[in-house]
KEKE-3310 file (N, C-alpha, C; in steps of 0.2 Angstrom, whole numbers, plus 5000, padded with zeros to 4 digits):
npx = (5004:5010:5022:5034:5038:5039:5050:5060:5060:5064:5076:5082:5082:5091:5103:5104:5109:5121:5128:5132:5141:5158:5167:5162:5162:5176:5180:5181:5176:5166:5158:5154:5146:5136:5130:5125:5115:5107:5103:5095:5085:5078:5067:5056:5057:5053:5039:5035:5037:5028:5017:5017:5016:5003:4996:4997:4991:4978:4975:4976:4965:4954:4955:4952:4939:4933:4935:4930:4917:4909:4897:4899:4913:4916:4910:4918:4931:4927:4924:4937:4944:4937:4943:4956:4956:4952:4964:4972:4967:4971:4984:4987:4985:4996:5006:5004:5006:5020:5024:5021:5029:5041:5059:5062:5057:5066:5077:5086:5094:5098:5104:5101:5100:5099:5096:5097:5088:5082:5079:5087:5092:5080:5077:5087:5084:5072:5077:5083:5072:5066:5075:5074:5060:5061:5070:5063:5053:5060:5065:5053:5050:5059:5071:5089:5100:5113:5124:5132:5137:5137:5133:5133:5122:5120:5111:5106:5101:5103:5115:5117:5114:5119:5114:5114:5103:5096:5087:5073:5063:5065:5071:5061:5049:5053:5057:5050:5052:5061:5065:5059:5055:5043:5041:5029:5028:5028:5044:5056:5064:5056:5049:5037:5027:5025:5021:5033:5040:5050:5063:5068:5078:5077:5085:5084:5094:5097:5107:5122:5130:5146:5148:5140:5144:5160:5174:5188:5204:5213:5204:5200:5201:5208:5206:5212:5207:5206:5192:5177:5167:5156:5163:5174:5191:5200:5195:5195:5209:5216:5219:5206:5195:5188:5188:5182:5184:5176:5183:5179:5165:5164:5158:5157:5161:5160:5166:5166:5163:5168:5182:5192:5201:5201:5189:5180:5183:5178:5165:5162:5165:5154:5143:5147:5147:5133:5128:5134:5128:5115:5115:5119:5108:5097:5101:5101:5087:5082:5087:5081:5068:5057:5047:5043:5049:5040:5024:5024:5035:5051:5060:5070:5079:5075:5062:5047:5038:5031:5021:5022:5012:5011:5003:4990:4990:4993:4997:5003:5004:5009:5011:5002:4990:4986:4980:4983:4977:4986:4998:5006:5007:5013:5026:5030:5034:5025:5022:5015:5002:5005:5015:5010:4999:5007:5013:5002:4997:5007:5007:4995:4997:5007:5000:4991:5000:5013:5019:5026:5038:5046)
npy = (4994:5006:5009:5016:5017:5004:5000:5007:5001:4988:4991:4995:4983:4976:4984:4982:4969:4970:4978:4968:4961:4956:4961:4973:4979:4981:4990:5007:5018:5013:5008:5019:5026:5017:5016:5029:5030:5019:5024:5035:5029:5023:5028:5026:5012:5008:5011:5004:4991:4990:4991:4979:4970:4972:4970:4956:4952:4956:4947:4935:4936:4936:4924:4916:4920:4914:4901:4898:4890:4891:4903:4913:4914:4917:4930:4937:4937:4945:4957:4960:4960:4972:4982:4980:4984:4997:5002:5000:5010:5022:5020:5020:5033:5039:5032:5037:5051:5050:5045:5055:5065:5063:5063:5072:5070:5061:5069:5079:5090:5107:5121:5138:5153:5170:5186:5203:5212:5223:5240:5246:5251:5248:5236:5228:5228:5221:5209:5205:5204:5193:5183:5183:5179:5166:5160:5160:5151:5139:5137:5134:5122:5114:5111:5112:5125:5134:5148:5152:5162:5180:5196:5211:5226:5244:5253:5242:5231:5217:5212:5200:5183:5167:5151:5135:5122:5109:5094:5083:5082:5095:5100:5096:5103:5116:5118:5125:5138:5145:5159:5175:5187:5199:5215:5227:5242:5255:5262:5263:5274:5283:5298:5304:5295:5287:5272:5260:5248:5234:5221:5204:5190:5172:5157:5139:5126:5109:5101:5095:5078:5071:5060:5062:5073:5075:5084:5089:5094:5101:5108:5119:5136:5145:5159:5170:5183:5199:5200:5209:5222:5221:5212:5213:5217:5207:5198:5207:5210:5199:5187:5179:5177:5168:5164:5154:5147:5136:5130:5122:5124:5138:5142:5152:5155:5163:5165:5173:5173:5167:5168:5159:5153:5140:5136:5144:5140:5126:5129:5136:5126:5118:5125:5127:5113:5111:5120:5116:5103:5107:5112:5101:5092:5099:5098:5085:5082:5089:5083:5070:5072:5083:5089:5099:5097:5101:5110:5121:5130:5135:5137:5147:5161:5173:5172:5179:5175:5178:5190:5203:5212:5225:5237:5231:5220:5208:5193:5186:5171:5169:5158:5148:5155:5159:5169:5176:5184:5187:5193:5198:5187:5178:5184:5182:5169:5159:5149:5138:5138:5143:5135:5122:5123:5125:5112:5104:5108:5104:5090:5087:5090:5081:5069:5070:5069:5058:5052:5041:5039:5046)
npz = (5000:5003:4994:4993:5007:5010:5002:5008:5021:5018:5014:5026:5033:5025:5027:5041:5041:5035:5044:5052:5046:5046:5037:5033:5046:5048:5040:5041:5035:5026:5036:5043:5033:5031:5044:5045:5035:5039:5052:5048:5043:5053:5060:5050:5049:5061:5062:5051:5055:5065:5057:5049:5059:5064:5053:5052:5064:5062:5051:5058:5067:5058:5053:5064:5066:5055:5057:5070:5079:5090:5095:5105:5106:5093:5093:5102:5095:5084:5090:5094:5081:5076:5084:5080:5067:5068:5074:5063:5054:5060:5059:5046:5042:5049:5042:5029:5031:5034:5022:5013:5017:5013:5012:5022:5034:5040:5043:5055:5059:5054:5045:5047:5039:5040:5031:5030:5018:5005:5011:5020:5036:5042:5037:5042:5055:5055:5051:5062:5071:5065:5068:5082:5082:5077:5085:5097:5094:5091:5104:5111:5105:5110:5104:5100:5098:5089:5088:5073:5065:5065:5059:5064:5062:5062:5075:5081:5073:5062:5049:5044:5049:5055:5060:5068:5070:5079:5082:5085:5071:5067:5054:5046:5050:5048:5035:5025:5027:5019:5009:5003:5015:5019:5026:5032:5040:5052:5053:5066:5064:5057:5056:5053:5053:5042:5033:5029:5017:5019:5018:5021:5020:5021:5023:5023:5026:5025:5037:5033:5034:5038:5030:5019:5012:5005:5007:4999:5005:4996:4989:4995:4999:5011:5021:5034:5045:5054:5066:5065:5072:5087:5101:5108:5113:5112:5102:5091:5090:5086:5072:5071:5063:5050:5033:5021:5005:4993:4980:4968:4968:4970:4982:4996:5013:5029:5045:5061:5074:5085:5097:5095:5082:5077:5081:5074:5061:5061:5063:5051:5042:5044:5039:5026:5021:5022:5013:5001:5000:4998:4985:4978:4981:4975:4962:4959:4961:4950:4940:4941:4939:4930:4937:4951:4968:4977:4977:4984:4984:4977:4987:4985:4989:4983:4980:4985:5000:5011:5020:5032:5040:5050:5055:5053:5060:5053:5045:5030:5021:5005:4997:5000:5002:5014:5028:5043:5057:5068:5071:5082:5090:5082:5080:5093:5092:5090:5079:5074:5068:5055:5050:5051:5042:5030:5029:5028:5016:5008:5010:5004:4991:4987:4989:4978:4968:4962:4975:4978:4973:4981)
capx = (5000:5015:5028:5040:5040:5041:5057:5065:5060:5068:5083:5084:5084:5097:5108:5105:5113:5127:5131:5134:5147:5165:5171:5160:5165:5183:5181:5177:5173:5160:5153:5151:5141:5130:5127:5122:5109:5103:5100:5090:5079:5075:5060:5052:5057:5049:5032:5033:5037:5021:5012:5017:5014:4996:4993:4997:4986:4971:4974:4975:4959:4950:4955:4949:4932:4931:4936:4927:4910:4906:4895:4902:4920:4916:4909:4924:4936:4924:4926:4945:4945:4935:4948:4962:4954:4952:4971:4975:4965:4975:4991:4987:4986:5003:5010:5002:5010:5027:5026:5021:5034:5048:5065:5063:5055:5072:5082:5085:5098:5098:5107:5097:5103:5094:5100:5093:5087:5081:5076:5092:5092:5074:5078:5092:5080:5067:5081:5084:5065:5065:5079:5070:5054:5063:5073:5058:5050:5065:5065:5047:5050:5064:5077:5095:5103:5120:5125:5138:5140:5133:5136:5128:5121:5119:5104:5104:5099:5108:5115:5117:5115:5119:5113:5113:5097:5096:5081:5069:5058:5067:5071:5054:5045:5056:5060:5047:5053:5066:5062:5059:5050:5042:5037:5026:5026:5031:5050:5058:5067:5051:5046:5030:5022:5023:5022:5038:5041:5057:5063:5074:5078:5079:5087:5084:5098:5098:5113:5126:5134:5152:5147:5136:5148:5167:5177:5195:5208:5216:5199:5198:5206:5206:5209:5211:5207:5203:5185:5175:5161:5157:5166:5179:5198:5204:5193:5197:5216:5219:5216:5202:5190:5189:5184:5183:5181:5176:5185:5175:5159:5164:5155:5161:5158:5164:5164:5170:5159:5172:5188:5196:5201:5199:5181:5177:5184:5174:5158:5162:5165:5148:5139:5150:5145:5126:5127:5135:5123:5109:5116:5118:5101:5093:5103:5098:5080:5080:5089:5077:5061:5055:5041:5046:5048:5033:5021:5024:5039:5057:5065:5074:5079:5072:5055:5043:5034:5027:5021:5021:5009:5010:4997:4984:4992:4991:5003:5000:5008:5007:5011:4996:4985:4984:4981:4982:4977:4989:5005:5009:5008:5018:5032:5032:5036:5019:5022:5012:4997:5007:5019:5005:4996:5011:5014:4996:4996:5012:5005:4989:4999:5010:4995:4989:5005:5016:5024:5029:5045:5051)
capy = (5000:5012:5006:5020:5016:4997:5000:5010:4996:4983:4993:4995:4976:4975:4987:4978:4963:4973:4980:4962:4958:4957:4965:4980:4982:4982:4996:5012:5022:5010:5007:5025:5027:5012:5018:5035:5028:5015:5029:5039:5025:5019:5030:5023:5005:5007:5012:4999:4985:4990:4990:4972:4966:4973:4966:4949:4951:4956:4941:4929:4937:4934:4917:4913:4921:4909:4894:4897:4887:4894:4910:4918:4915:4921:4937:4939:4938:4950:4963:4961:4962:4978:4986:4980:4988:5004:5004:5001:5016:5027:5019:5021:5040:5040:5030:5042:5057:5048:5044:5062:5070:5062:5062:5078:5067:5058:5074:5082:5096:5112:5128:5143:5159:5176:5191:5209:5214:5230:5243:5249:5249:5245:5229:5225:5227:5216:5203:5204:5202:5186:5179:5182:5175:5159:5158:5158:5145:5134:5135:5131:5115:5110:5110:5115:5130:5136:5153:5151:5168:5186:5202:5216:5232:5250:5253:5235:5226:5213:5211:5192:5178:5160:5147:5128:5120:5102:5091:5079:5086:5102:5102:5094:5108:5123:5117:5129:5145:5148:5163:5182:5189:5206:5218:5233:5245:5262:5261:5267:5280:5287:5304:5307:5290:5284:5265:5258:5241:5232:5214:5200:5183:5166:5150:5134:5121:5102:5100:5089:5074:5070:5054:5064:5077:5074:5090:5088:5100:5105:5111:5124:5142:5147:5165:5173:5191:5201:5200:5216:5223:5219:5206:5214:5218:5200:5196:5212:5211:5193:5185:5173:5176:5163:5164:5148:5146:5130:5132:5119:5127:5145:5144:5156:5155:5166:5165:5177:5173:5164:5170:5154:5152:5133:5135:5147:5135:5121:5131:5138:5120:5115:5129:5125:5107:5111:5124:5111:5098:5109:5112:5094:5090:5102:5096:5078:5082:5092:5078:5065:5074:5090:5091:5102:5093:5103:5116:5127:5134:5133:5139:5152:5167:5179:5171:5182:5170:5180:5198:5204:5219:5227:5241:5228:5214:5203:5190:5182:5167:5170:5152:5144:5160:5159:5175:5176:5191:5186:5195:5199:5181:5175:5187:5179:5162:5155:5148:5132:5138:5144:5129:5116:5125:5123:5105:5100:5109:5100:5084:5086:5091:5075:5064:5071:5067:5051:5053:5034:5040:5049)
capz = (5000:5003:4991:4995:5014:5010:5000:5014:5026:5016:5014:5033:5035:5022:5031:5047:5040:5033:5050:5056:5042:5048:5031:5034:5052:5048:5035:5045:5030:5024:5042:5045:5028:5032:5050:5044:5031:5044:5057:5045:5041:5059:5061:5045:5050:5067:5060:5046:5059:5068:5052:5047:5065:5064:5047:5055:5070:5058:5047:5062:5070:5053:5052:5070:5065:5050:5059:5076:5078:5096:5094:5110:5105:5087:5094:5105:5090:5080:5093:5093:5074:5075:5087:5076:5061:5070:5075:5056:5051:5063:5057:5039:5042:5051:5036:5024:5033:5033:5014:5009:5020:5009:5016:5027:5041:5043:5045:5061:5059:5049:5045:5045:5037:5039:5029:5028:5011:5004:5016:5024:5043:5044:5035:5047:5061:5053:5051:5070:5073:5062:5072:5088:5081:5076:5092:5102:5091:5092:5111:5112:5103:5114:5100:5102:5093:5090:5083:5069:5063:5066:5057:5067:5059:5066:5078:5084:5068:5060:5042:5042:5055:5053:5066:5068:5074:5079:5086:5081:5067:5066:5047:5043:5051:5046:5028:5020:5029:5015:5004:5005:5020:5018:5032:5031:5046:5053:5056:5072:5062:5053:5061:5050:5054:5036:5033:5024:5016:5019:5017:5023:5017:5025:5019:5028:5023:5029:5039:5030:5038:5035:5025:5014:5008:5006:5004:4999:5008:4991:4985:4999:5000:5018:5023:5040:5046:5061:5066:5065:5076:5094:5102:5113:5111:5110:5096:5086:5089:5083:5066:5072:5059:5045:5026:5017:4998:4990:4974:4963:4967:4971:4988:5001:5020:5034:5052:5066:5080:5091:5098:5093:5074:5076:5082:5068:5055:5062:5062:5044:5038:5045:5035:5019:5019:5021:5006:4995:5000:4996:4978:4975:4981:4970:4955:4958:4960:4944:4935:4941:4937:4929:4942:4957:4974:4980:4974:4989:4981:4976:4992:4983:4993:4979:4980:4991:5002:5017:5021:5039:5040:5057:5056:5053:5064:5048:5041:5024:5017:4998:4993:5001:5002:5021:5031:5050:5061:5075:5070:5088:5093:5078:5082:5099:5091:5089:5071:5072:5063:5048:5048:5050:5035:5024:5029:5026:5009:5004:5010:4999:4984:4986:4988:4971:4963:4963:4980:4980:4970:4986)
cpx = (5004:5022:5035:5043:5042:5048:5062:5065:5064:5075:5086:5086:5090:5103:5109:5109:5120:5131:5134:5140:5153:5169:5169:5163:5172:5185:5177:5173:5166:5155:5150:5145:5135:5126:5123:5115:5104:5100:5095:5084:5075:5068:5055:5051:5053:5042:5030:5033:5030:5016:5011:5014:5006:4992:4992:4992:4979:4970:4973:4968:4953:4949:4952:4941:4929:4930:4932:4919:4906:4904:4898:4909:4920:4915:4915:4929:4933:4925:4933:4947:4943:4940:4954:4961:4954:4959:4974:4973:4969:4982:4992:4988:4993:5008:5010:5006:5017:5029:5026:5026:5041:5054:5066:5061:5061:5077:5081:5088:5097:5102:5102:5101:5098:5098:5095:5093:5086:5077:5081:5092:5086:5074:5082:5088:5075:5071:5082:5077:5064:5069:5076:5064:5056:5066:5068:5054:5054:5065:5059:5047:5055:5070:5083:5097:5110:5121:5132:5141:5135:5136:5131:5128:5120:5112:5101:5101:5105:5108:5114:5118:5115:5118:5112:5107:5097:5090:5077:5063:5060:5067:5064:5049:5047:5058:5057:5048:5058:5062:5062:5053:5049:5039:5035:5024:5030:5038:5052:5061:5062:5048:5039:5025:5020:5025:5028:5038:5048:5057:5069:5073:5080:5080:5088:5088:5098:5105:5117:5130:5140:5152:5144:5140:5156:5170:5185:5199:5211:5210:5197:5204:5203:5210:5207:5211:5205:5196:5183:5169:5162:5160:5172:5186:5201:5202:5195:5204:5219:5215:5212:5197:5192:5185:5186:5180:5182:5177:5181:5168:5158:5160:5159:5157:5163:5161:5169:5167:5163:5179:5194:5196:5199:5192:5178:5178:5179:5167:5157:5161:5158:5143:5141:5147:5137:5124:5128:5130:5116:5109:5115:5111:5096:5095:5101:5091:5078:5082:5084:5070:5060:5050:5045:5044:5041:5031:5021:5029:5046:5062:5070:5074:5075:5064:5051:5038:5029:5027:5019:5018:5007:5004:4990:4985:4991:4997:5000:5005:5006:5007:5005:4989:4982:4985:4979:4982:4980:4996:5009:5011:5013:5025:5035:5034:5031:5018:5018:5007:4999:5011:5015:5001:5000:5012:5008:4995:5001:5010:4999:4992:5003:5005:4992:4994:5008:5022:5028:5036:5049:5053)
cpy = (5006:5009:5009:5018:5008:4996:5002:5005:4990:4985:4994:4988:4974:4978:4984:4972:4965:4975:4974:4959:4961:4962:4972:4983:4984:4988:5002:5017:5019:5009:5013:5027:5023:5014:5024:5034:5024:5019:5033:5035:5022:5021:5027:5016:5004:5006:5006:4992:4984:4988:4983:4968:4966:4970:4958:4947:4951:4950:4935:4930:4935:4927:4913:4914:4915:4902:4892:4895:4890:4901:4915:4919:4919:4929:4940:4941:4944:4957:4965:4963:4970:4983:4986:4984:4996:5007:5005:5007:5022:5026:5021:5029:5042:5038:5035:5048:5056:5048:5051:5066:5069:5061:5067:5075:5064:5062:5077:5089:5100:5118:5133:5150:5165:5182:5197:5210:5221:5233:5246:5246:5246:5237:5225:5224:5222:5209:5200:5201:5195:5181:5178:5178:5167:5156:5156:5152:5138:5132:5132:5123:5110:5108:5114:5120:5132:5142:5152:5157:5174:5192:5207:5223:5238:5249:5246:5230:5222:5212:5204:5188:5171:5156:5140:5126:5112:5099:5087:5083:5093:5104:5101:5100:5115:5123:5123:5137:5149:5153:5171:5184:5197:5209:5225:5236:5252:5261:5265:5274:5285:5292:5306:5301:5286:5276:5263:5250:5239:5224:5211:5193:5178:5160:5145:5128:5114:5102:5094:5085:5073:5065:5056:5069:5076:5080:5089:5095:5104:5109:5118:5130:5145:5154:5167:5180:5193:5202:5208:5217:5221:5213:5207:5215:5212:5198:5200:5212:5205:5191:5179:5172:5172:5164:5158:5148:5139:5131:5129:5122:5135:5147:5147:5156:5159:5165:5169:5177:5171:5168:5166:5153:5145:5132:5138:5143:5130:5123:5133:5132:5117:5118:5127:5119:5107:5115:5119:5106:5100:5110:5106:5091:5092:5099:5089:5077:5084:5087:5072:5066:5081:5093:5093:5097:5095:5109:5122:5132:5131:5133:5144:5158:5173:5178:5174:5177:5172:5187:5198:5211:5221:5231:5237:5221:5208:5200:5185:5178:5166:5163:5148:5148:5160:5166:5174:5183:5190:5188:5195:5192:5177:5177:5184:5171:5157:5154:5142:5132:5139:5138:5123:5117:5123:5116:5101:5102:5105:5093:5082:5086:5084:5069:5064:5068:5060:5052:5046:5035:5042:5044)
cpz = (5000:5001:4993:5002:5014:5007:5005:5019:5024:5015:5021:5035:5031:5025:5038:5047:5039:5039:5054:5052:5044:5043:5032:5040:5052:5043:5038:5040:5028:5030:5043:5040:5029:5038:5049:5040:5036:5049:5054:5043:5047:5061:5057:5047:5056:5066:5055:5050:5062:5063:5050:5053:5065:5059:5049:5060:5066:5054:5052:5065:5064:5052:5058:5069:5060:5053:5066:5075:5084:5094:5098:5108:5098:5088:5097:5100:5085:5083:5093:5086:5073:5078:5083:5070:5062:5071:5068:5053:5053:5060:5050:5038:5044:5045:5030:5025:5032:5025:5011:5012:5016:5014:5022:5034:5044:5045:5051:5061:5053:5050:5043:5044:5036:5037:5028:5021:5010:5009:5021:5031:5046:5042:5040:5054:5061:5053:5058:5073:5071:5066:5079:5088:5081:5082:5097:5100:5093:5100:5114:5110:5106:5110:5102:5096:5095:5085:5080:5067:5064:5064:5059:5062:5064:5069:5080:5080:5067:5052:5040:5049:5052:5059:5064:5072:5074:5084:5082:5077:5065:5058:5044:5044:5049:5039:5023:5022:5024:5010:5006:5009:5020:5024:5030:5038:5046:5056:5062:5070:5058:5058:5059:5050:5047:5036:5027:5023:5015:5018:5020:5020:5022:5021:5025:5024:5027:5031:5037:5035:5034:5029:5019:5009:5010:5002:5005:5001:5002:4987:4989:4999:5007:5020:5030:5041:5053:5061:5067:5069:5083:5095:5107:5110:5108:5104:5090:5085:5086:5077:5067:5067:5053:5038:5022:5010:4996:4983:4968:4962:4968:4978:4993:5008:5024:5041:5057:5073:5086:5091:5095:5085:5073:5077:5076:5062:5056:5060:5054:5040:5038:5040:5027:5017:5017:5014:5000:4994:4997:4988:4975:4975:4976:4963:4954:4957:4953:4938:4935:4938:4935:4934:4948:4963:4977:4977:4978:4987:4980:4982:4991:4987:4989:4979:4986:4993:5008:5018:5028:5039:5047:5059:5057:5057:5059:5045:5036:5021:5010:4995:4994:5002:5010:5025:5038:5053:5068:5075:5077:5091:5089:5079:5089:5099:5090:5082:5069:5067:5056:5046:5047:5043:5029:5024:5026:5018:5005:5004:5005:4992:4983:4985:4981:4966:4965:4969:4982:4977:4976:4991)
residu = (UNK:UNK:UNK:UNK:UNK:UNK:UNK:UNK:UNK:UNK:UNK:UNK:UNK:UNK:UNK:UNK:UNK:UNK:UNK:UNK:UNK:UNK:UNK:UNK:UNK:UNK:UNK:UNK:UNK:UNK:UNK:UNK:UNK:UNK:UNK:UNK:UNK:UNK:UNK:UNK:UNK:UNK:UNK:UNK:UNK:UNK:UNK:UNK:UNK:UNK:UNK:UNK:UNK:UNK:UNK:UNK:UNK:UNK:UNK:UNK:UNK:UNK:UNK:UNK:UNK:UNK:UNK:UNK:UNK:UNK:UNK:UNK:UNK:UNK:UNK:UNK:UNK:UNK:UNK:UNK:UNK:UNK:UNK:UNK:UNK:UNK:UNK:UNK:UNK:UNK:UNK:UNK:UNK:UNK:UNK:UNK:UNK:UNK:UNK:UNK:UNK:UNK:UNK:UNK:UNK:UNK:UNK:UNK:UNK:UNK:UNK:UNK:UNK:UNK:UNK:UNK:UNK:UNK:UNK:UNK:UNK:UNK:UNK:UNK:UNK:UNK:UNK:UNK:UNK:UNK:UNK:UNK:UNK:UNK:UNK:UNK:UNK:UNK:UNK:UNK:UNK:UNK:UNK:UNK:UNK:UNK:UNK:UNK:UNK:UNK:UNK:UNK:UNK:UNK:UNK:UNK:UNK:UNK:UNK:UNK:UNK:UNK:UNK:UNK:UNK:UNK:UNK:UNK:UNK:UNK:UNK:UNK:UNK:UNK:UNK:UNK:UNK:UNK:UNK:UNK:UNK:UNK:UNK:UNK:UNK:UNK:UNK:UNK:UNK:UNK:UNK:UNK:UNK:UNK:UNK:UNK:UNK:UNK:UNK:UNK:UNK:UNK:UNK:UNK:UNK:UNK:UNK:UNK:UNK:UNK:UNK:UNK:UNK:UNK:UNK:UNK:UNK:UNK:UNK:UNK:UNK:UNK:UNK:UNK:UNK:UNK:UNK:UNK:UNK:UNK:UNK:UNK:UNK:UNK:UNK:UNK:UNK:UNK:UNK:UNK:UNK:UNK:UNK:UNK:UNK:UNK:UNK:UNK:UNK:UNK:UNK:UNK:UNK:UNK:UNK:UNK:UNK:UNK:UNK:UNK:UNK:UNK:UNK:UNK:UNK:UNK:UNK:UNK:UNK:UNK:UNK:UNK:UNK:UNK:UNK:UNK:UNK:UNK:UNK:UNK:UNK:UNK:UNK:UNK:UNK:UNK:UNK:UNK:UNK:UNK:UNK:UNK:UNK:UNK:UNK:UNK:UNK:UNK:UNK:UNK:UNK:UNK:UNK:UNK:UNK:UNK:UNK:UNK:UNK:UNK:UNK:UNK:UNK:UNK:UNK:UNK:UNK:UNK:UNK:UNK:UNK:UNK:UNK:UNK:UNK:UNK:UNK:UNK:UNK:UNK:UNK:UNK:UNK:UNK:UNK:UNK:UNK:UNK:UNK:UNK:UNK:UNK:UNK:UNK:UNK:UNK:UNK:UNK:UNK:UNK:UNK:UNK:UNK:UNK:UNK:UNK:UNK:UNK)
# end
């Protein structure tokens, strides 16, 4: 009934056997790659095991009803079968959700980048507000966050911020936040009360594991420089900031948040791997099918996805036509109504299409 999940479950069983193979266990590179894939399939495997077990129980109950001669005993098994069928309906919904979620359900970590767009200092202040909004939501979910890089702007705003988020379901729930976020409000600097429109962009990248992305040392150009902005004299007087350029792709990542050059390099490499993984993932999806992964959007920074209208306390997600008049609550981190709406829209679109290929 769910061929994509069945394929993943069979692959899980295959990997389980491989992890018992002495030849695999003696090869650390192969073992790490298999362990990574195996771990990513555990959630699907657990549900599929329960599904197969329930199918067996239903089949056994049906057999007992057919063979039982005693009316009271037959009635007992019929009640039991009814309960099992009820459980099966609930399980089918869970399996459907898992199938339509694709690979995002098995990912936990992500890299989030927020950048000020058009609008000068007001855009930088809005980028700061978005960071605070997401930070509050992350805390509510019980996920862990780590600041990787921060470029402050004047008046307390931010030019750019990069953070790592880890936790069960983090990438799945935040995957559709990528794109252009537009704000309409009276800026703090506005003396005549006029409403201005500014923008910030958000990118949500799946955090790459070492076994997914192999980066050769000779493909990297690493530059060090003195950190700028707040951070104290020790930060600014030493060349602790790192700029890493991945020569084959031209991807550039900087990090200056830590006083230690070693720590900045580790953080920058984490971001670099995720950016390269995102490019590879998009390329493979385009090569596999002309159909977009989801009709919600491309996840491109240039695509406007949401408008935050402060005078009317209105927030609109343009991709699914959802408008919520609870902007104050949303900015406090109450994003579930928006996120659930996006996930349900994506689920319905996948059900219409051929999600079995995922």
